[in-house]
VOPAGU-2260 file (C-alpha; in pm, 1 decimal, decimal comma):
REM VOPAGU-2260
SITE   aa  ch    i         X         Y         Z
SITE  MET   A    0    2902,5    2090,0     951,2
SITE  LEU   A    1    2997,7    2028,8     586,5
SITE  LYS   A    2    3111,0    1671,3     676,9
SITE  GLU   A    3    2786,1    1598,0     854,3
SITE  PHE   A    4    2589,8    1723,5     549,4
SITE  ARG   A    5    2797,2    1509,7     322,8
SITE  ASP   A    6    2739,1    1207,8     541,2
SITE  PHE   A    7    2363,8    1280,5     543,8
SITE  ILE   A    8    2352,5    1308,9     167,1
SITE  MET   A    9    2544,9     995,3     111,7
SITE  THR   A   10    2316,5     778,4     318,5
SITE  GLY   A   11    2097,1     523,9     133,4
SITE  ASN   A   12    1764,8     681,4     244,1
SITE  VAL   A   13    1838,3    1026,1      77,9
SITE  ILE   A   14    1943,2     861,7    -246,3
SITE  ASP   A   15    1636,0     634,4    -248,9
SITE  LEU   A   16    1418,3     938,0    -185,7
SITE  ALA   A   17    1580,2    1130,3    -472,2
SITE  VAL   A   18    1525,3     839,2    -710,7
SITE  ALA   A   19    1164,3     804,8    -590,6
SITE  VAL   A   20    1095,6    1177,6    -658,3
SITE  ILE   A   21    1244,2    1153,7   -1005,1
SITE  LEU   A   22    1038,1     843,9   -1083,7
SITE  ALA   A   23     722,8    1005,0    -939,7
SITE  GLY   A   24     769,4    1298,7   -1182,0
SITE  ALA   A   25     802,7    1055,8   -1471,4
SITE  VAL   A   26     499,1     859,5   -1368,2
SITE  GLY   A   27     305,6    1184,5   -1325,6
SITE  LEU   A   28     385,9    1275,3   -1688,4
SITE  VAL   A   29     274,6     932,6   -1807,1
SITE  VAL   A   30     -49,0     949,4   -1609,2
SITE  ASN   A   31    -122,2    1303,2   -1727,3
SITE  GLY   A   32     -72,1    1193,3   -2086,4
SITE  PHE   A   33    -299,7     893,8   -2026,8
SITE  VAL   A   34    -573,5    1109,5   -1877,2
SITE  ASN   A   35    -554,0    1384,1   -2131,8
SITE  ASP   A   36    -494,4    1179,7   -2445,3
SITE  ILE   A   37    -683,2     853,5   -2374,0
SITE  MET   A   38    -934,9     892,0   -2089,9
SITE  MET   A   39   -1072,2    1236,4   -2158,5
SITE  PRO   A   40   -1165,4    1170,0   -2528,4
SITE  ILE   A   41   -1343,9     851,3   -2417,0
SITE  VAL   A   42   -1528,1    1037,8   -2142,9
SITE  GLY   A   43   -1609,6    1321,2   -2385,8
SITE  TYR   A   44   -1739,5    1073,6   -2644,8
SITE  PHE   A   45   -1984,9     924,0   -2391,4
SITE  ALA   A   46   -2076,9    1266,6   -2270,5
SITE  GLY   A   47   -2199,6    1369,1   -2620,8
SITE  GLY   A   48   -1873,0    1471,2   -2785,7
SITE  MET   A   49   -1782,9    1748,7   -2545,7
SITE  ASP   A   50   -1430,8    1833,4   -2444,4
SITE  PHE   A   51   -1420,1    1896,6   -2067,7
SITE  ALA   A   52   -1109,8    2118,4   -2102,8
SITE  ASP   A   53   -1323,5    2370,7   -2298,3
SITE  MET   A   54   -1609,5    2377,0   -2043,3
SITE  LYS   A   55   -1627,6    2713,5   -1860,3
SITE  VAL   A   56   -1852,7    2985,0   -1729,7
SITE  ILE   A   57   -1763,8    3318,0   -1883,8
SITE  LEU   A   58   -1777,7    3604,3   -1633,6
SITE  SER   A   59   -1678,1    3877,7   -1883,9
SITE  GLU   A   60   -1618,1    3848,0   -2259,1
SITE  ALA   A   61   -1282,1    3923,2   -2417,3
SITE  VAL   A   62   -1247,4    4261,5   -2580,8
SITE  VAL   A   63   -1092,4    4228,0   -2927,6
SITE  ALA   A   64    -971,2    4528,5   -3129,0
SITE  ALA   A   65   -1054,9    4568,8   -3494,8
SITE  ASP   A   66    -702,7    4440,8   -3597,4
SITE  GLY   A   67    -767,9    4114,8   -3402,8
SITE  THR   A   68    -547,4    4184,3   -3102,8
SITE  VAL   A   69    -695,6    4112,5   -2761,3
SITE  GLU   A   70    -729,6    4431,6   -2561,4
SITE  LYS   A   71    -880,5    4259,3   -2256,6
SITE  PRO   A   72    -887,7    3879,0   -2205,5
SITE  GLU   A   73   -1197,5    3699,3   -2107,4
SITE  SER   A   74   -1253,2    3616,8   -1747,8
SITE  ALA   A   75   -1398,0    3271,9   -1696,2
SITE  ILE   A   76   -1431,7    2989,5   -1442,9
SITE  ARG   A   77   -1278,4    2686,6   -1618,0
SITE  TYR   A   78   -1456,9    2404,0   -1439,2
SITE  GLY   A   79   -1378,1    2161,5   -1719,6
SITE  ALA   A   80   -1010,0    2178,3   -1636,9
SITE  TRP   A   81   -1096,1    2108,3   -1273,3
SITE  VAL   A   82   -1296,2    1799,8   -1386,6
SITE  ASN   A   83    -986,4    1684,3   -1575,7
SITE  SER   A   84    -779,5    1734,9   -1258,8
SITE  ILE   A   85   -1018,3    1521,0   -1055,5
SITE  ILE   A   86   -1007,8    1246,5   -1316,3
SITE  ASN   A   87    -629,1    1274,0   -1316,6
SITE  LEU   A   88    -622,2    1246,6    -938,3
SITE  ILE   A   89    -844,8     935,6    -935,6
SITE  THR   A   90    -629,3     777,1   -1209,1
SITE  VAL   A   91    -303,3     846,2   -1015,9
SITE  GLY   A   92    -457,7     700,7    -702,7
SITE  LEU   A   93    -563,9     386,3    -894,4
SITE  VAL   A   94    -216,2     344,8   -1050,5
SITE  LEU   A   95     -45,4     388,1    -718,2
SITE  PHE   A   96    -285,9     142,8    -554,6
SITE  ILE   A   97    -210,9    -115,0    -822,4
SITE  ILE   A   98     166,8     -64,3    -790,7
SITE  VAL   A   99     162,5     -98,3    -409,0
SITE  LYS   A  100     -71,8    -397,1    -426,0
SITE  SER   A  101     155,9    -572,4    -677,3
SITE  TYR   A  102     472,5    -484,4    -474,0
SITE  ASN   A  103     313,5    -631,8    -159,6
SITE  LYS   A  104     231,5    -961,5    -347,1
SITE  VAL   A  105     576,8    -994,2    -495,1
SITE  ARG   A  106     769,5    -899,4    -181,2
SITE  THR   A  107     873,8   -1200,3      27,1
SITE  PRO   A  108     787,5   -1159,9     389,2
SITE  GLU   A  109    1077,8   -1150,3     630,9
SITE  PRO   A  110    1123,1   -1463,8     833,9
SITE  VAL   A  111    1004,0   -1426,6    1188,5
SITE  ALA   A  112    1282,4   -1516,5    1429,4
SITE  GLU   A  113    1173,0   -1748,5    1701,9
SITE  PRO   A  114    1263,7   -1631,1    2049,0
SITE  ALA   A  115    1562,8   -1798,8    2204,3
SITE  PRO   A  116    1462,1   -2043,9    2481,4
SITE  LYS   A  117    1484,1   -1890,5    2820,1
SITE  GLY   A  118    1575,4   -2209,6    3001,4
SITE  PRO   A  119    1463,6   -2567,1    3033,5
SITE  THR   A  120    1094,0   -2640,6    2993,3
SITE  ALA   A  121     885,0   -2786,7    3274,8
SITE  GLU   A  122     898,7   -3132,7    3107,4
SITE  GLU   A  123    1278,7   -3128,0    3092,4
SITE  LEU   A  124    1298,3   -3029,2    3458,9
SITE  LEU   A  125    1061,4   -3307,3    3562,4
SITE  ALA   A  126    1258,6   -3556,3    3356,8
SITE  GLU   A  127    1586,0   -3448,6    3527,7
SITE  ILE   A  128    1418,6   -3481,3    3870,0
SITE  ARG   A  129    1289,5   -3831,1    3780,0
SITE  ASP   A  130    1634,1   -3937,5    3660,4
SITE  GLU   A  131    1800,9   -3811,5    3981,9
SITE  LEU   A  132    1539,3   -3994,8    4195,1
SITE  LYS   A  133    1610,2   -4314,5    4003,3
SITE  LYS   A  134    1979,2   -4279,5    4066,1
SITE  LYS   A  135    1929,7   -4237,2    4439,0
SITE  ASN   A  136    1706,8   -4547,7    4470,8
């Protein structure tokens, strides 16, 4: 069983998958940075200077003691973070679409192998018959 597992791990497909997962994590970090540091400030600017990450509906206020410690944290629905996630999803989808589209343009199509002839064509057979008839006459 250990030998079969080693053979499975050493196949090209598993190694390719591992590389793809690592690269996907790195691309995810880059896209998150792009959305949070570039896109959201632009969207916030056009939305009147608001930061979507701070948008929320407070269900219950935080209880703060006199010394400044929080006794009970606030309970809130953070819909702004959800909007950021949706923009992040759309951006990731767009980036992946562009990558796949570019890859498909660059990739050379595999040549289509023509099927091997199955035998002589009708014209070749007729030519042979004609030649045989000429020989007999």
